[in-house]
N, C-alpha and C positions, 0 to 999 in steps of 0.2 A: 537209721535203724529200719529193718524190714519187718513189718508186722504180718502176722499170720491171720489176722482178722480185722474187721472194720472198727472194732472197739479201740484198738491202738491208734488208728488214724483219727478217729473222732476225738479221742483224748488229747492227741497232739494239737488238733485244731482248737479245742477248748483251752488248752494250755497257752496257745498263742493269743487267744482272746483275753485270757486272764493276765498275760504279760502286758498287753497294750492297756488293759484296765489299770494295772499297777502303775504304769508310767503316767497315764492321764491323772489318776488320783494323786500321785506323788507330786506332779507339777502343780496341781491346784493347791496342795498343802504347802508347798514351798513358796509359790508365788503369791498366794492369796490366803495365808493362814488365818488372818483375822476374819475374813469372809466365811471361810470354812467353819471356824469356831462358831460364828453366829448361826450358820445354817444347822449345825448339829446341836445347838443349844447350850454351848458352854461359853463362859465369859471370854471375850477376845482380849485378855490381858497379856502381858509380856510372857508370863510363865506358860500359859496354854499355847501361845503363838510359837514359842521355842519348841515345845513338845510336838506340836503338829508339824513344824518344819523338819524336825528330826525324823518323825514318822514318814514324812514325804520323801526324804532322802532314802530311807530304807525301802519304800515302795518303788522308787525309780530304779535303785540298784537291783532289787529283786525282779522287776519287770524286764530289765535289760538281760539279766541272767537267764530268765525263762525264754526270752526270744532267741538268745544265743544257743540254747539247748532245749527246745520245746518238747523233746522226747524224754527228758530227764525228770523223774519224779522228785529229785532232790530239791529243786527250786520251788516246786509246788508245796512240798512239806515245809519249806522255809516260809512260804506265804502263810501257811496254817499257823506257824509259830508267831508270825507278826499279827495275825488275826487275834490270837489269844491275848497278846499285849494290848491290842486295840480294844478288845472287849473288856479287859480289866480296867483300862483307862476310862472307858465310857461308864462302866459300872460304878467306878469310884465317883464319877461326876454326878451320877444319879443322886448321891447322898448330899450333894452341895446345895445349899439354899440359893446360890447365885445361878444355878443351872436351870434351864427350861426343861422340865422333866419329860414332856411329850416329845420334844425334839430329840433329846438324848435317847429316849426309848426308841424312837423311830430310827435313829442312826445305829443303835445297837442291833435292832432287828435287821437292818440292811447288812451290817457286818456279819451277823449270824448266817444270813442267806448266802453271802459270798463265801463264808467259811465252808458251808456245805458244798458249794461248787468246787472249792479248792481241795477238800478232802476227796470228793468223788473223782476229780481229775487225777489227783496224786495216786489214789488207789488203782485207777485204770492204767496209768502209766507204769506203776510198779508191777502190776500183773502182766502187762505187755512185755516188759523187760524180762521178767521171769520166764515167760513163755519162749521168748527169743533165745534166752540162755540155754533152755532145755533142748532146743532144736539143733 
């Protein structure tokens, strides 16, 4: 895609960074789900481990798709959908007596921050694509 401004190029660079972030996070969730559970403050039981591993597979697949098409907003919007799932999961964990509230709250804040980046990047890529279609 040929961009008419630097916003599109910067968005594509951010997209690539988020793609690599997805892959790294996904690998950690798949390979070390119990450790990730402890870090984010949820019990490292079989149920949470399985959920984190499934989320990890989603992250890896999404990251690969983003890197394959870093100029496509579709995959960034897909990340936003995954972020919503992650936030819902963490929010439900906040109500658990077994969870460490501060850690879960910190993980939730981190996901909210990444969600903001995902939305920003997806919007910029969407605008860049619309501008290119009009040209």
